[in-house]
N, C-alpha and C positions, 0 to 999 in steps of 0.2 A: 653577838657572835654565836652564843649557845643556841638561841632561837633559830638562827640561820641554819646551823648544823642539824637541828631537829627537823626543820622543814625539809631540808635536803633528804634526810633519811626517810621521812614519810613519803615524799614525792617519788623516790626510787624504789619503795617497797613493793613486793610482788602481791601482797594482800591488799584488799580494799580498805581504805581508811577514811572515815567521815568524822569531822569535828563539829559539834553543835552545842547550843546553850540550853538553859533550863526550859525555854519555851519550845525547844525542838527545832530551832532555826539553824540550818547548816551554814557554817562559816568557812569550811574548807573540805574539799574532796581531792584525794591524790590522783595521780595519773591512772593507776589501776582501776580506781572506782569510776572515774570519768569514762574510761574505755569500756568497761564491762556493763555500765549502766546506760551507755548511749549518749553521754554528754560531752564527748571529747571534741566534737566538731565546733563547739562554741569557744571562742578565744578567751584567754585569760586563765590564770591559775585557779581552777575550781569555780570559775564564773558560772558554769552551767548549772551547778547544784547550789552554789552560794545563794542564800536567801530563801531557799525552798525548805519545806518542812521534812524532817527525817521520816515522818510517817508516810510520805510519798514513796520512799524506798522500802520501808518495812511497815506496811499498814497494819499487819496482824500483831506486831510487837509494840509499836509506838503509835497509838491512836493520835490523830492530829490534835495538837494542843493537849497532849497527855500530861500526867502528873510527873514532876521531875524525879521523884524517888523511884519511879518505875523504869527509868532509863538504864539503870545499871543491871537490871535483870538478875539481881542477887549476886552479881560479880562472877557468875558461872558462864561457861561456854554453852551456847544453845544452838540448836538447829532452827534456822529461820528461813523465810522465803523473801528473796529480794526482787523488787520489781524494776524493770528497765523503764526508760523514758517512754517507749512505745507500749508499755503496760504488759509486755511479756515478762515471765518470771523464771527464777531458777533457785535451787536450794543452796544455802550457805551455812557455814559454821561461824557464829558471831559471838563476840565478847565485848561488853561495854564497861569502861572504867571512868571514874571521875578524876579529873586532873587534880593532883595534890597542890600544884603551884597556883592553879586558877580554879578555885571552887566554883561550881556552877557551870563548868565547861566539861563536856563529855566527849570521849573518843571511842568510836565504834570500829573494831577491826574484824573483817569478815573474809573468809576463804570460800571460793567456789567449790562446792562438794562434787559437782559433776566433773570438773577438771581433775580433782583429786581421785575420784573413782576411776575415771578414764586412765589416768596415769598409773593407778594401782593395777588395773587390768592389763595395761601394756607391760608393766614390770613383771606381773605374774606370767604373762605369755612368754616374755623373753626368758624368764627363769625356767619355765617348762620346756621351751625349745632347747635351752642349754643343757638341761638334764637329759633330754631325749638324745641330743647329739653326743653327750658323754656316754650314755648307755650304748648307743650304736657303735661308737668308737671302741669301747671296752669289749663289746661282743665281737667286733671285727678283729681286734688284736688277738683275742682269745682264740678265735677260729683259725686265723692265719698261722699263729704260732703252733697250735695243735697240728695243723696240716703240715707245717714245716718239720715238726718233730718226727713224723712217720717216715718220710724219705731219708732224713738224716740218720735215724736209727737203723734203717735198712742198709744204708751204705756202711755204717759203722759195724754192723753185724757181719756183713760179708768180708769187710777188710780184716776183721779179727780172725775170721776163718782162714783167710789167705796167709796172714802172718804166721799162723801155726803150721802151715804147709810149705811155705816158700823157703828155699835154702839160699837163693842168690842174694848176696848182701846189698847190691845197689837197688834191687827191687824191694827188699825189705825196708830200706831207708825210705823209699817212696811211699810204701804202705804205712809206715809209722807216721809220716807227715800227714797223710790222709786221715789216719786215726786221730791224731792230735787236732786237726782241723774240725773233725766231727765233734770231738769233745768240746772244743771251743764254741762251736755252733750251738750245742746243747746248753752250755752255760749261758750263752747270749739269749736263747729262747726262754730259759727259766727266769732270767733277769727281766725280760720284757713282760712275761706273765705276772711276776711279782709286782712290778711297777704298775701295771694296768690295774691289778686288784687293789693295790694301796691307794692309787689315785681315785678309784671308784668307791672307796670306803667299804669294800667287800672282803678285805683280808681278815681272817679270823685266826687267832693263835690257838694252837692245840696243846693245852697244858696237861702234863702228866708227871708222875714221879720218875726221876731218872738219877743215875749215879754220875755225879759231877766229874770225877776223875776218869771214869770210863769214856765219857764224852770227850774229855781233853786228850786222852790217849788216841781216840779215833781221829781227832783233828791233827794231832802230831803225826800219826801214821800217814795221813794224806800228803804231808809236806816234807817229812824228814829226808826222804831219798833225793828229792829235787834240790833241797837246800844243801845237802852235803855234796851232791854231784857238782854244784856250782862253786864248791870250795869254801862255803860259809860255815860258821859255827852256829849251832842252834841250842838254845836253853829254854826250858819250860819249868817254872817254879810255881808251886801252889802253897799258899799259907795254910798252916795246920788249923787255922780258925775256920776255914771254908768247910761247910757241912758235907758229909758224904753223899746225902740224898737231898734233893730239893724238888719242888713242883714247879714246872715251867715248860716252855716250848723248847725242848732240847734241840730240835732240828734247826730252829731259827737262830738260837745262840751259836750253834756250830757254823751256820751260814755266815754270820757276821765275822766270826773268828777266821773262817776260811778265806773270806774276802780280804780281810786285813793282812793275813799272812801271804796271800797271793800277791798283793800289792808290794809288800815288803820284799818278797823274793824277786819280783819284777824289777824293782828300782834299786836293788842292792847288788853290787858286784864284789865288794871287799868288806870283810869284817864279820858281823854276826847279826842274828835275829833272836830276840828274847821275848818270851811271853810270861807275864806274871798274872796271877789270879789271887785276889784278896777278898776278905769279908770286911766291908766298911761300915755297915750299920745293921741293926735289927730292931724291928718294931712289932711287938707281939709275935705273931707267927709268920711274919714276912722278913726276909733278909735281903740286903743289898750286896750284890757281888760286883766287884770292880775288876775289869780286864785291861791289861796294858800290853801293847805290841810295839816293840822298839826295834828299829833297824839302824844300820850305819850307812844308808844309801844316799841318794842324790839330794834329799832334803827339799824343802819348799820355802820360797820367800814368804815373809810375813804378809805382804799385801796380796798374795795369791791364795792364802789359806781359806778365805771365805768362799772361794769358788768350789772347793773340794766336794761339798755336800749338796751342790745344786744339780738338778737333772741335766743330763747330757752335757756336762761341763768338764773340761780338762784345764789344767793350769795354763797350758798354751798348746797351740796346734802341733808343735814338734813332739810333744809327749805322745799324742795319739799316733803320729806317724812312726815314731821310733819304737814305742812299747805296745801300741794297740790299745783297745778298750773303747767303750762307748761313753764312759762318764756316768753310767747308771749305778754302778755297784755301791759307791759310798752313799748316794742318795737313798738307795734301798736300805742300806745298813742304818742310816739315820732314822728312817721311818719305822723300821723294825724295833730298834732300840727304844724309841719313844713309845711304841705300842706296849713295850714291856716295862714302862714306867721309868725309864732311865734317860740318859743323854750320852752323846758322843762328841769327842773333841780331838784336837791335834796340837802338839807343840813341835815345831820344827825350825831348822835353820839350814839355809842353802849349803849344800856340800857337807853337812855334818849330821845327816840322818833325821829321822822322824820318830815321834812317839805318839801313837794313836791310843786313845783310851775310851772305854765306854762302860757304863754301869747298867745293870738291870735289877729289877726286884723279882724275887721268886718266893714261893711258899715253902714253909718248913713242914716236914712230916715226921712220923715217929722214929724213923731210922736216920734222922738227920744228924747223927753224932759226928763230932769233930774227930780228926786223927788224934790218937793218944798223945799226951803231952811229952812222951819220951823223945819225940822228934823235935830237934832243935830248930826253931824258926829262923834263927840267925844263920845256921848252916844251910837251910833251904834256900836262902837268898845269897849264898856266897859265890854264885856264878858270875857276878859282875866283875869285869876287868877294868883296869884303869883306863880312863879316857885318853891319856897320853899315848898308851901303846896302840890304840886304835888309830890315832892321828899319825903315829910314826909309820904305820903300815903303808899309808898313802904317799909317803915321801921317799922317792927313789934313792937307793943307796944305803938306807938305814938297815940295821940287822933284821928288824921286823919285816921290812919290805923285801929284803933278799930271801928270807925264809918263806914268805907268802908266794913270791915268784917261783921259788924252787918247788913248792908243793903243787902249784898250778901247772908248772911245766911237766912234772912227773905225771899228773893226770892227763895232760894234753898228749904226751907221747904214748901213753897207754891207749887212749882213744884212737890215735893214729894207727897204732899197731893192730887194733881190732877193726879198723876201717869204719869206726863210728864217727863220721865227719860232723854230724849234727852236734854231738856233745863236744867235739873238738873245737868247733866254732865258739861254743859257749865259754870254754876255758880260755880260748884265745882272746876273747873280748876282755876277760878279767886281766889277763897278762898285759894287754895293751894299756888298760887303765893304770895298772901298777907301774908301768914303765913311763908314764907321763913325767916329763921333766928330766928324763935320762939324757946323757950325752948323745950327740948326733949319730955317732957310729952305732950305738945301741939302738936308737930309734929306727935306724935303717934296717937293722937285723930283725927287729920286731915287725916292721912293715913287710919285709920279704916273707917272714914266717906266716904272717896273717894271710898274705896272698896265696901262699902255697896251700894253706888249710882250706881257704875258700875254693880253690881249684881242685882240691882233693888230690894233690900231687905228693905222693909218699916220699920220694927221694928228696925233693926240695924242702919238705917239712922236716925230715930227719936232719938234713944239713943245717937248717935254721935253728933247730933245737940244740945241736951241738955247739953252734957258734954262740948262741945266747947263753948257754950253760957255762961256756968258757969265761964270759964277762962276769957272771955271778960268782965264779970261783976265785976271782982276783981279790 
């Protein structure tokens, strides 16, 4: 049975295999050998070569009637010339071994070098074509995005001039929508450029000394107004062990943080957003910084979390339709973080929020001192609230829920009084979510109030506010 298996493996092998004895008489040649050497038309397993001298195939290596010890060629692989039946020849890489089970029986295994070289040339050509295609694609993307940036910035500049001059509130709302669309387009262009550079391997980090807390203050300033306008709480805490100064790419660290905070804001309507920064390791003059961005938003199912960091990927199509986005941001964050020697991950549960974390390695410098020890690290992290209170906010009728509804209603009515209907819709969406599970009469009032805000009807919005406020005061 074992011999049958061995014969089957040799017969199906892609390389040529010849079996011969001490006198050089061939007893077997597999299908590849028969085909390449021109003996396949003769019937019978190996009958075309069986009984012939191996020197007919390799005359320069195995003289006819050669010495048995010469057959192994020292056990090394050598370049030989194989002759076909019609006496044409081709180069091969060959190796001869003596059978351990059958002393005096030799096995020659040979590969056609011409085929190998041809395949190598084809692979090289395919690789070159792929590299050229990638280069053309990267140049095309770079050119197109640069060309797009010019008209977008032109529109943005003119819109901002008009915003400073326009007094009519409806026109101002339209101009602000255009301004926001231009800002979104610029972010998208930047993402595409970064993605193109990262894919092409041309992205270079610009490392320099920077003040960590100044960078964090800049990130906070970019988001605090939008977060508070949405009625969310925002906390940023920095461990006293984090150095004052480090050497790294400040812009890219801020880019990752901005992206994670933008996502947290986008997917959170009730609760809070928290940022934590810690020092987790130090090796000589290198320090590992750990960043944590936590929200109380819509959360992500465990089976969908692997999709988050893939290119052009959303958890599902409804996410893109409802919240927008290309699915590029987190993939770019992942690649940037890995370039900085770290990693990025997420822990999340559906409807219970998400916690994104990433680490990076940065260099230390002379001014890298920590904050003085008089700052109590425990106090620095005392911003955490109890999970139960966050859950209670989402349950209609609880004291926490009523308080959150009252706060958002107050902000809603202020926006209505100022005719800022865009922000009013934002607070209205939060009120709608806070009212989920409310009695039918309350749900109807919320629906009427939402329709009034969408239609920018002041009188109906004011009436809906009063009616909903009466329910909350009970």
